[in-house]
N, C-alpha and C positions, 0 to 999 in steps of 0.2 A: 489586763483591760479588755473587755465587752462591747462593743455599739449595741445599743436597745433600738430596734425601729422607731423611727420616730421622734428620736431623741438627740437633741444636740448636744454635741459634747462640751465639757465646762474645761475652759483654758486659762491656766494662769500662764502670763505673759512677764516675761524677766528681760528686760531691756534698758535703754537709756531711752528714757520717757519726758524729754523737757519739751515745751513746746515748738522748739524748732528739729527736732529730730525723725530722721524718715524711722524710725522704730515707731513712733509714735500713729503715723501713718499707716501701716501694719498693723500697729494695733485693733486704731477705728476699721480699717475693713474687714477686719475677724470678728469685731461687733454688729458691723453693717450687714454680713451672712449669717447673721441669728445665732452665734455660740455666745453663749454664757461667758464673758471675760472679767477677769479680775487682775489688774495691776499687780506687778513689782517691779518698783524703779529702782535702778543700779545705779543712779547717777547721786543721790546722798553716801554709797561707799566707795565711789570713784572719783568723785570731785571734793573730799571731804580734804581739810585743811587748806592750807597755801596752797598756789599753785605748786610751788618748786616740789614742795611735799607728796601732791598729787601725780607728777609727772614721775617722781622716782619710784612710788608705788607702783604707777602702770609697767614700769618697765622692771621691777623687780617680783611683782605679784607674791609682797610677803606683808606681813602687819596686820594689826588688829583689825583694819576696817577689812581685808580680805577675809579675816576667818568668822566679824560678825557676818559679812554676807550671805556666809555659807549656812551659819548658824541659823541665821534668819530666815533664808530662802527655803531649808532643810523643815521650819516651823511653820511654813505660808502652805509647806506641801500638803504639811500634815491637819492642820486646820483645814483650809479651802477641802482638802480631799477633791482635786481637780482632775479629767480623764486624762488631759494631756496639759506638755508645761512647752510652751513657745520660747528656746533660746535667742535670744538677739546678740550676737556678739560677745559670747559669755565670757569674758577675758579672768574672770576671778571665781570662776566655777568649778572645784576640785573634781575629780574622776570619783573620790569615794562618795563626794556628797550626790554625785548621780546614779552611783551604786545603789545607795540608802533609797532614791527616789524610785528607782525602777523595782526594787522590790519592793515596793506598795502596790503595783499593779500600772502605776504612771504611766504612757508613753511620752518618750520625750527628743525634742525637734529642735532643731540648730540651724539656725541661718547666719549665714556669714559674710557680710557682704561685702568684705575686703580677703587678702587670701594671702593666709598664713605662710603659703609655698614658694611664693612670688620672689621675683629679684631684687625688688625694692627693700627687703630686710628690715621691716619696720620693727619695732622689739614690743614686748610682751604678747609674745603666741604662746609661750610654756605651755600653759595648761590648758591651754584651746588643744595643742596638739596634743597633749598627752591624756585630752582626753574622749580624742575624735572614737575609740571601740566602745566610750560609754553610753553614746545617744542612739536611739533605734532610727532616726532619720539625719541626714543634715540635708540642707538645700543650701545649694551654689549657685552663683550667676555668671559664672564664665565656664565656656564648655573644658577649658584644661583642668579646672578643679575636680571634674567628673572623676578624672582616674588617679588624681592624688590624695584623693578622699579614699578610696578604695586599696590604695598602694597603702594607705595611714592604719588599714586597719576598720573600717568604717564598715557598721553593720548594712548599713542603707545609703544610696547616695540620689537626691532627686536635682534637676536645674529650678531654678525660681529666678527669674529673668529679676532686674530691678525696673521698678514700675512708675506711672504717675499718679497723685493721689488725687481725684475727682475733686473733693471738695476745697483743693488749694490751686492745680491746673485747670484750669478752664479758659477758654476765648475772652478776649475783649467781647464788649455789643458791636451789635452789627454795620452801625454806624460808622466804625472807627477806621482813621484813611493815618497817611503820611503827614498830614495834619497838627496827628497827637501823637508823632511817633518824633522825638526830639533829638535821638540818638540815631546814630548814624549806623557802628558796627560795634558791637556790645561781646564781653567773654564775662561771665560771673561763674567765680570758681577759684579753683588752688594753684600756684606755677607749680605742676610737679612737672616730670622730663623737662623739655627741652620750651616751655611755652612761654615763658618769658623773653628768651632770645626769638622766636617765631614771629611773636608781636612786638616785639623791639625793632626789629626787621622790616614788618608790615609799616611801621612808620616813620623808621630811619630812611630805608631805601625804595619806598612806593607813596612816601606820604598818606598814608593813610590812620586817619588817627582813632584807632580803636579803645574805647569805656573799658575799664576794666573794676570790676568786683570782686572783695576776695580776700582772706586773710594770708599773711606771710608773702607779701607779694615784694615789700622792701628790701628784704634781702637779698632778692634776684633780679631786680632791675636798677640800674644805675639812675645817679640823682638827677638826672635830665630827665629819664625816661621814665621815672615815676612821676614826675613832675606833669610829666604831656600823658602820661595815660592811666595811670592809679586814682579811681573815682571815690575810692572808699572800701572798708572792709566789707565782709561778708552779708549780705541780706536773704532774709527768708521769708516762707512763707506767702502774704499778700506784697510785701515791697519785692521779693521774689519775680513775682508775677507781673507786677506792674511792670517792673525796668522790662521784661522782656515785652510786656506789651508796647511799652515806647522805642523800644529798638526796630530799627529798619530789618537789621542782619543781625543773626545772633549766633555766634560761634559753638560750634563742639568738640572736642578732644577727646579721644581714648587713652587710659594710662596706661601705658605700655613697660612701666615698671609697677605696674598690678596684674602684667598678662591680660588685660581687659581686649575685648574686641569689639565691645556696645560702651556707649556712654549712657550711665543713668539718667544725665542730662539732657539726651536727645531726646527720652520719653518724655521730659517736661516742658522742654520748649514746645515740641508739636502739638502736645495738650493742650499748652495756652494760647494756640493758635496762630504763635512768632514763625517767622520764615527763619528757617534752619541751615546756615552753610556748614557743612561737618565732614570729621573726617573721612575719609574712604576706604572702611574696611568691609571683609566679608560680610561682618556682622551686622553693621549699619546698610550694608545692600540686602541683605535678608529682611531686615525691619522695614526699610524705605525705599522707594523708588526714585531712582538718579533723575532727578530735573522734572520730576514729577511731581514726588511729596517732599523732598529734600533739593540740597544741591550739595555736591563733595566735591572734595580736595584730597589733596596728596604733600601737596609742596607748596612752599610759600607762592611760589610761583602761580598754581593752579589757583591758590588762596584771592591770588590779588585778581586774576583773571576772573574768576565767580565774584568777585565784590565787585568789578567795572563793571561786567555782565548785568549785574539784579542789581544794584545800587539805585540805577535813577528808571527803573522797570516796576513801577508799585505796583501793575495789573498783573505780570508776572509773578513776583512775591506773593502777592495776595492769593493767586490761584493755585501754588504751591502750598502757602501754608494752609490755607482752607482743607487739601487733601490730605496733607499731613495729619493736622486734627482727625480727619474723616476717618483715615489707615489706625491712628494710635487707638480711637474708640473701637474700629469695628477688627480692628485683629486684637482687640482685649490684653493692651498694654497697660492697664491700671491694674491698682495692687487688689481690688475685687474680684477683677479677670483672673488675675495668674494666683490668687491664695486660694480661690473657690477647686483651683485644680490641685493643689494642693493635700486640701481637707480629702476632697472627694478620691484621691488615690489613699492617704489614711484610713479613711471607713469605707476601703474596698480589700484592704489586706488585713484590719483586723477581725478579730472572731466577733461573729454575732451571737444575740442570744434568741 
């Protein structure tokens, strides 16, 4: 394909485009940047049938729905004639489908928020790994994956960190205060790694009651801890934002089993103007200044010290939360800012007419 000066690229977006998906946020951002966007939602294929069948299909990557997605995707590429197809974690897409798409002069981009090379060993990576050499550009959100994808035969690899969505993650009204914050310490997310043990220890050993929202905690917490800590299942969008608004301290962990160094949640918490107590990593320190834009911890004891330090100090929490929000905005941690840099790169390397 070639870039015509003054003409925005036509983008076919392939991904999970439900109302709560971060894929949808990235799709919105591309549209806000002025590109013509066309949806190809993979949910009807990936979620078809009962939950057991859907899970089995996700592990084996075979069956009628996998074939149908590839057939319909190629048909959509032929019909819409996009300049570029953006794939978001394309678990069902066959290498041969990509070869047929690229043969039509369509530039292909693949963003994978997860880590197919990591120690977590999730199922369902076979087709993504087979197709690594077939994409024109891979976008990854962790440093270690830059090397992983090159070694797997990628044509080109670029960093795209996770981001906050400005239409969803924004601060509360200026008059907001601890009067409106009904939760002391909150964690919203999944029970990866040793989080259940960590949060249980905060409660059992140090009498710090953490309110947890998220799925799959039932199997990780004891019956007693679940009763004390777990407040409900996953929450999204407005409910997610407002829960952070109503919390004095929001915890954020990196997923070590995914080789992460930065948490997606960290950009969302700060963008919402909430006070963040975050796991201390080089990646987090590169994005936020300790004790100025966020508070940091390494161990349970560190976390307890920080909670006891900041929980009674509303002024300090408000100052740090405001600075964190300003940093997220000024440093370009939004979907729009990060994705704009990707398209600037793509347009710089494509031939021009």
